[in-house]
DRENVO-323587 format. One line per 2 residues: their letters; for each residue x, y, z of C-alpha. Coordinates in Angstrom, 3 decimals, padded with zeros to 6 digits. Example, Ala and Ser with C-alpha at 12.3 -4.5 7.8 and 13.67 -1.06 7.14 Angstrom:
BEGIN
AS) 012.300,-004.500,007.800  013.670,-001.060,007.140;
END
This chain:
BEGIN
MR) -119.792,-064.636,068.166  -116.791,-066.584,069.375;
TV) -114.725,-065.021,066.598  -115.758,-061.536,067.758;
RS) -114.859,-062.354,071.368  -111.519,-063.754,070.257;
WF) -110.789,-060.622,068.211  -111.772,-058.401,071.156;
RD) -109.535,-060.367,073.530  -106.609,-060.244,071.101;
TT) -107.097,-056.502,070.659  -107.550,-055.402,074.266;
GG) -106.257,-058.196,076.503  -103.018,-058.248,078.468;
LP) -102.230,-054.537,078.438  -100.911,-052.973,081.668;
RT) -103.252,-051.143,084.039  -101.345,-047.881,083.649;
FW) -102.063,-047.952,079.933  -105.798,-048.104,080.614;
YL) -105.620,-045.138,082.982  -103.833,-043.171,080.282;
WT) -106.381,-044.390,077.734  -109.262,-043.257,079.940;
GT) -107.693,-039.843,080.424  -107.250,-039.505,076.683;
LI) -110.888,-040.390,076.014  -112.237,-037.947,078.619;
NR) -109.977,-035.157,077.423  -110.987,-035.697,073.810;
LG) -114.687,-035.778,074.616  -114.281,-032.149,075.666;
SF) -111.873,-031.042,072.950  -114.247,-028.438,071.564;
VL) -112.110,-025.358,071.208  -109.561,-026.198,068.529;
VF) -112.247,-027.700,066.298  -114.252,-024.479,066.256;
LA) -111.590,-021.859,066.919  -111.409,-020.646,063.305;
IY) -115.199,-020.222,063.170  -115.232,-018.576,066.610;
LT) -112.586,-016.059,065.602  -114.141,-015.129,062.251;
KE) -117.881,-015.302,063.032  -118.070,-014.423,066.745;
RG) -115.082,-012.081,067.127  -115.158,-010.626,063.603;
FS) -111.492,-011.281,062.814  -110.402,-011.680,059.184;
PT) -109.217,-015.076,057.871  -105.646,-013.782,058.011;
QA) -106.024,-012.693,061.646  -107.649,-016.019,062.509;
GL) -104.769,-017.784,060.807  -102.329,-015.699,062.840;
VL) -104.004,-016.724,066.120  -103.974,-020.391,065.123;
GL) -100.369,-019.960,064.055  -099.441,-018.570,067.474;
WG) -101.087,-021.629,069.017  -098.606,-023.637,066.936;
VG) -095.676,-021.426,067.980  -096.570,-021.985,071.625;
GA) -096.858,-025.696,070.905  -093.371,-025.716,069.398;
VG) -091.972,-024.217,072.599  -094.075,-026.581,074.687;
TT) -092.941,-029.771,072.991  -089.293,-028.716,073.163;
VG) -089.470,-027.872,076.858  -091.781,-030.802,077.546;
GT) -089.387,-033.267,075.935  -086.507,-032.035,078.084;
LT) -088.587,-032.089,081.280  -089.862,-035.574,080.443;
DR) -086.322,-036.971,080.465  -084.958,-034.872,083.339;
WG) -087.912,-034.128,085.637  -090.129,-037.105,084.885;
RR) -093.203,-038.069,082.869  -095.812,-037.641,085.617;
PT) -094.930,-034.137,086.889  -094.600,-032.907,083.311;
LL) -098.057,-034.230,082.451  -099.665,-032.739,085.563;
TA) -098.117,-029.315,085.047  -099.026,-029.263,081.367;
HL) -102.662,-030.271,081.905  -103.317,-027.833,084.746;
GA) -101.667,-025.004,082.835  -103.690,-025.824,079.730;
AT) -106.975,-025.789,081.671  -106.145,-022.371,083.132;
MM) -105.224,-020.874,079.780  -108.300,-022.413,078.129;
LA) -110.519,-020.352,080.421  -108.375,-017.257,079.909;
LG) -108.714,-017.591,076.128  -112.484,-017.924,076.448;
FA) -112.715,-014.578,078.258  -110.191,-012.748,076.052;
RP) -111.613,-010.081,073.733  -108.980,-007.876,071.998;
LW) -106.872,-009.494,069.281  -103.679,-009.141,071.322;
AV) -105.271,-010.917,074.304  -106.675,-013.719,072.148;
AT) -103.302,-014.134,070.436  -101.437,-014.242,073.767;
GA) -103.917,-016.739,075.183  -103.560,-018.983,072.138;
LL) -099.764,-018.830,072.400  -099.715,-019.856,076.076;
LG) -102.438,-022.457,075.640  -100.513,-024.087,072.815;
MF) -097.390,-024.152,074.987  -099.039,-025.913,077.937;
AE) -101.254,-028.236,075.901  -098.438,-029.537,073.713;
AA) -095.914,-029.870,076.542  -097.903,-032.959,077.546;
RP) -097.344,-034.734,074.224  -093.712,-035.927,074.704;
AF) -094.403,-037.054,078.280  -097.509,-038.960,077.262;
GA) -095.742,-040.648,074.344  -092.739,-041.613,076.470;
MM) -094.962,-042.975,079.237  -096.902,-045.114,076.756;
ID) -093.663,-046.614,075.447  -092.391,-047.108,079.010;
VV) -095.350,-049.174,080.195  -096.300,-051.163,077.084;
PE) -093.991,-054.003,075.987  -092.767,-053.878,072.408;
KD) -094.894,-056.824,071.302  -098.092,-055.023,072.409;
RL) -097.370,-051.517,071.117  -099.139,-051.873,067.803;
RA) -102.503,-052.594,069.393  -101.889,-050.231,072.337;
FS) -101.242,-047.264,070.061  -104.190,-048.289,067.888;
LN) -106.468,-048.411,070.947  -105.261,-045.001,072.087;
YW) -105.793,-043.563,068.626  -109.262,-045.106,068.635;
AI) -110.038,-043.332,071.939  -108.769,-040.035,070.522;
NL) -111.110,-040.265,067.576  -114.092,-041.564,069.496;
GF) -113.793,-038.485,071.687  -113.189,-036.256,068.683;
AC) -116.237,-037.560,066.811  -118.489,-036.913,069.797;
AA) -116.890,-033.546,070.543  -117.264,-032.271,066.977;
VL) -121.005,-032.943,066.978  -121.622,-031.726,070.529;
AG) -119.547,-028.593,070.003  -121.672,-027.586,067.032;
FA) -124.762,-027.528,069.247  -122.950,-026.137,072.294;
AQ) -121.749,-023.197,070.207  -125.382,-022.256,069.616;
AG) -125.784,-021.869,073.395  -122.674,-019.684,073.592;
YL) -119.061,-020.117,072.577  -117.847,-019.640,076.165;
LL) -119.348,-023.030,077.007  -116.850,-024.649,074.638;
FV) -113.910,-023.242,076.592  -115.388,-024.174,079.981;
VD) -116.092,-027.805,079.056  -112.680,-028.197,077.415;
AA) -110.963,-026.876,080.552  -113.037,-029.159,082.803;
TT) -112.154,-032.335,080.912  -108.481,-031.356,080.968;
VV) -108.648,-031.041,084.769  -110.325,-034.460,085.030;
TA) -107.495,-035.975,082.994  -104.969,-034.369,085.354;
LI) -106.817,-035.869,088.345  -106.667,-039.352,086.816;
IF) -102.921,-039.007,086.351  -102.467,-037.598,089.859;
TR) -104.454,-040.341,091.611  -103.795,-043.412,089.450;
VK) -100.584,-043.079,087.457  -097.117,-043.462,088.957;
ET) -093.881,-042.211,087.506  -092.622,-044.588,084.779;
RR) -089.211,-043.112,084.000  -086.369,-045.478,084.803;
VS) -082.775,-044.403,085.329  -080.276,-046.410,083.332;
AA) -077.759,-048.539,085.191  -075.049,-046.982,083.043;
PA) -073.074,-044.214,084.754  -074.890,-040.936,084.409;
RP) -073.149,-037.792,083.300  -073.394,-034.651,085.406;
GG) -076.839,-033.139,085.131  -078.922,-036.289,085.131;
AV) -079.583,-039.464,083.232  -079.753,-037.726,079.870;
PL) -076.353,-037.192,078.175  -075.179,-033.628,077.828;
GA) -074.926,-034.075,074.049  -078.546,-035.199,073.656;
LR) -079.601,-032.445,071.272  -076.410,-032.865,069.245;
TI) -077.151,-036.574,068.996  -080.616,-035.850,067.624;
AA) -079.284,-033.185,065.260  -076.856,-035.731,063.810;
DR) -079.548,-038.365,063.298  -080.340,-037.598,059.676;
VF) -082.630,-040.571,059.187  -084.820,-039.546,062.103;
LG) -084.849,-035.885,061.096  -085.744,-036.849,057.536;
FV) -088.770,-038.702,058.855  -089.682,-035.700,061.004;
AL) -089.475,-033.469,057.919  -091.878,-035.724,056.016;
NL) -094.277,-035.614,058.937  -094.059,-031.813,058.861;
FA) -095.304,-031.727,055.269  -098.068,-034.217,056.101;
AL) -099.149,-032.011,059.000  -099.167,-028.889,056.801;
VF) -101.762,-030.597,054.622  -103.708,-032.306,057.374;
LQ) -104.162,-029.243,059.589  -106.015,-027.411,056.849;
HI) -109.097,-029.277,058.061  -108.996,-027.142,061.217;
SM) -108.071,-023.786,059.734  -109.201,-023.431,056.112;
LP) -111.862,-026.142,055.754  -114.390,-024.480,058.094;
IA) -113.864,-021.174,056.296  -114.356,-022.830,052.897;
MG) -117.551,-024.494,054.097  -118.778,-021.184,055.483;
DS) -118.223,-019.572,052.077  -120.367,-022.358,050.603;
GL) -123.205,-021.221,052.864  -122.913,-024.064,055.382;
SP) -123.417,-023.512,059.127  -120.988,-024.283,061.975;
AT) -123.239,-027.180,063.010  -122.922,-028.619,059.488;
YG) -119.151,-028.318,059.682  -119.221,-030.130,063.024;
SV) -121.281,-032.965,061.562  -119.096,-033.257,058.465;
IA) -115.809,-033.249,060.369  -117.259,-035.766,062.834;
LN) -117.263,-038.270,059.948  -113.500,-038.359,060.393;
GV) -113.803,-039.625,063.944  -116.695,-041.959,063.169;
LI) -114.805,-043.713,060.376  -111.738,-044.121,062.560;
VV) -113.808,-045.441,065.473  -115.490,-047.992,063.215;
GQ) -112.440,-049.114,061.270  -109.193,-048.212,063.015;
LF) -108.934,-051.348,065.152  -108.930,-053.441,061.971;
VP) -106.059,-051.498,060.397  -103.219,-053.292,062.260;
RL) -104.214,-056.618,060.700  -104.526,-054.967,057.314;
IR) -101.014,-053.484,057.309  -099.205,-056.218,059.260;
GR) -096.509,-057.827,057.145  -096.569,-055.090,054.521;
SR) -093.749,-052.700,053.709  -093.985,-049.634,055.920;
SH) -092.630,-047.458,053.149  -095.409,-048.612,050.838;
VL) -098.063,-048.094,053.512  -096.852,-044.562,054.270;
AL) -096.602,-043.736,050.558  -100.161,-044.937,049.950;
AS) -101.375,-042.997,052.991  -099.796,-039.782,051.681;
LV) -101.324,-040.255,048.253  -104.821,-040.941,049.604;
MG) -104.675,-037.951,051.954  -103.563,-035.729,049.069;
VG) -106.452,-036.892,046.900  -108.969,-036.291,049.687;
FG) -107.835,-032.756,050.394  -107.418,-032.025,046.680;
LT) -111.067,-032.870,045.976  -112.096,-030.150,048.449;
AF) -111.341,-027.692,045.641  -114.492,-028.868,043.867;
AD) -116.800,-029.304,046.907  -119.843,-027.051,047.157;
AA) -122.315,-029.054,049.259  -122.274,-030.830,052.613;
WF) -122.326,-034.323,051.069  -119.337,-033.486,048.838;
YG) -117.345,-032.091,051.754  -118.245,-035.247,053.691;
LT) -116.906,-037.395,050.861  -113.561,-035.570,050.880;
VL) -113.312,-036.059,054.654  -113.928,-039.790,054.315;
IW) -111.199,-040.098,051.659  -108.456,-038.276,053.545;
TL) -109.468,-040.067,056.737  -108.599,-043.398,055.068;
GE) -105.119,-042.021,054.449  -104.890,-040.832,058.041;
ML) -105.879,-044.286,059.317  -103.010,-045.870,057.393;
NS) -100.505,-043.164,058.300  -101.010,-042.752,062.041;
PS) -100.280,-046.312,063.233  -097.148,-046.453,061.118;
NA) -095.861,-043.180,062.543  -096.324,-044.117,066.197;
TL) -094.403,-047.375,066.368  -091.788,-046.220,063.866;
IA) -090.943,-043.279,066.120  -090.736,-045.721,069.040;
EL) -088.224,-047.786,067.057  -086.121,-044.799,066.041;
SP) -085.924,-043.395,069.610  -083.122,-044.589,071.926;
DR) -084.669,-045.209,075.340  -082.369,-042.805,077.218;
LR) -083.465,-039.973,074.897  -087.062,-041.067,074.534;
GR) -088.644,-037.866,075.793  -086.526,-035.635,073.608;
YQ) -087.047,-037.721,070.492  -090.784,-037.587,071.171;
GV) -090.467,-033.839,071.648  -088.631,-033.277,068.373;
FS) -091.156,-035.384,066.483  -093.999,-033.466,068.122;
LS) -092.211,-030.265,067.133  -093.025,-031.034,063.498;
WQ) -096.718,-030.862,064.380  -096.253,-027.582,066.220;
IA) -094.304,-025.977,063.392  -097.084,-027.065,061.067;
GA) -099.620,-025.730,063.551  -097.910,-022.348,063.342;
VA) -097.360,-022.317,059.587  -100.376,-024.188,058.170;
PV) -103.130,-021.685,059.040  -101.052,-018.660,058.052;
LG) -099.851,-020.264,054.821  -103.310,-021.619,054.058;
GL) -104.891,-018.208,054.644  -102.359,-016.443,052.423;
VR) -102.666,-018.953,049.586  -106.451,-018.829,049.791;
ER) -106.621,-015.034,049.764  -103.994,-014.427,047.083;
AG) -104.271,-017.465,044.795  -107.729,-018.816,045.543;
NT) -109.545,-021.661,047.233  -109.007,-024.091,044.332;
EL) -105.255,-023.524,044.253  -104.982,-024.146,048.004;
WL) -106.551,-027.603,047.863  -104.843,-028.666,044.635;
GC) -101.559,-027.653,046.242  -102.358,-030.048,049.097;
AA) -102.837,-032.830,046.525  -099.452,-032.070,044.965;
IG) -097.711,-032.218,048.358  -099.324,-035.592,049.039;
AL) -097.986,-037.018,045.773  -094.457,-035.728,046.445;
MA) -094.518,-037.205,049.944  -095.503,-040.601,048.564;
VA) -092.384,-040.631,046.411  -090.222,-039.456,049.323;
HL) -091.448,-042.287,051.577  -090.578,-044.893,048.938;
VS) -087.075,-043.454,048.590  -086.287,-042.968,052.302;
GP) -087.972,-046.084,053.713  -085.026,-048.522,053.432;
AR) -082.723,-046.180,055.367  -085.273,-045.987,058.206;
ER) -085.479,-049.767,058.440  -081.688,-050.035,058.587;
RA) -081.596,-047.410,061.321  -084.233,-049.298,063.349;
AQ) -082.204,-052.516,062.993  -079.061,-050.748,064.214;
LR) -080.840,-049.492,067.326  -082.126,-052.880,068.456;
PA) -079.005,-054.034,070.348  -078.498,-050.540,071.813;
TQ) -081.984,-050.436,073.253  -081.912,-053.718,075.117;
PV) -083.045,-052.351,078.475  -081.417,-052.116,081.798;
TP) -084.792,-052.610,083.454  -087.754,-054.602,082.161;
VT) -090.087,-051.593,082.118  -088.032,-049.663,079.586;
AV) -087.256,-052.613,077.386  -087.318,-051.620,073.757;
RQ) -086.493,-054.676,071.741  -087.321,-052.951,068.495;
PA) -090.270,-054.401,066.624  -089.799,-056.279,063.397;
PQ) -090.827,-054.198,060.382  -094.101,-056.053,060.043;
AA) -095.068,-055.311,063.653  -095.576,-051.714,062.635;
EA) -097.334,-048.869,064.091  -100.143,-046.999,065.679;
AA) -101.025,-043.467,066.449  -100.903,-040.485,068.294;
TA) -100.361,-038.168,069.857  -101.701,-035.489,068.586;
PA) -101.430,-034.578,069.314  -101.480,-034.829,067.291;
EP) -102.048,-034.437,066.489  -102.969,-034.112,066.731;
VT) -102.795,-034.384,068.025  -102.113,-033.750,066.879;
AH) -103.165,-036.501,063.810  -105.509,-034.805,065.907;
TP) -103.540,-032.726,068.184  -104.351,-033.139,071.919;
S) -106.250,-030.446,073.653;
END
């Protein structure tokens, strides 16, 4: 018992109060994140759209998210974390209701586009605020705790949404909007602005240098990592777009899909807090390579699934890969982001999820319709294997880049201190979206 208490204290103790307000907002928001989980089923079963049309709507959600993360990253650095978060959450709640009442395809598509824009504009601000308030030495467990909250909410939401959908799909949109408003209220009443202006002379236009985007565009190591995350997201997001359609073709109900996909959140809730100890001291490149391989195997096995238990097994396998991947991504991005450009770096990284959100459902729908269900999932397995090799090759360059940034990110104020973590003090999730969100992308 004492060992359990000691582990709990080591995992949760000493984190700043602002972090716990953000954590609470994340949990509440995720408990109501019904819509994205069931949007593909809603569009095809309730609205009668084809898989290609459903993929188009989900793709427009991703296009809006790409715009949102880009604008959100800029506003995070120039306007501030708190006002960006408030605007994004209130806008997302409004558009969630609008999407629920939309009927024609053009209205649904427009609603999805605008909802994606507002919902994902919060991601860079949230990520930057988390890095602002949590000291470097505590980021591994802080990101793990936040990722745990995301998946606890997701696991509950997936099950509840399956039953709520039986009472009427509009209820999904209403509850999702309500929890988003509650999250905005927590930020408004409890969270102060965390952005700090550097003591270095600012250029005209604010604290962010005028050449910020050029700086990011020239950072090949960072952009290479973003590209790898894009391919991971293309595979991972098939669980939202094509997996429910595949399960429907196998004669399984929306409630069964909700229960099966909830296994993802349950496994993460049970095991994610133990992952930091498991990967501490190990090569990040090896961890990310293994994660990519395991995720590829899990999604690849979906090609042969024909029953609920088999689909559940595939979810459990790729979830293990997700659990290894997400912590590594979160703290590695923190290390590769100069503090003065933190919001924009977060925005560009989030952009990979939004591009995948736009492309994955459309590409998945086309491959499934023209090549077949088996080819779609085996293609996911092939991408996972190629990514594993790419992580092994590119890992050393990322570690050198992180080492180079350490002196440059010694802070001008204690709050924004980013003494970059040693390689073994790696990672933790989200965001998420999103990953989404998205790993699971935020709603």
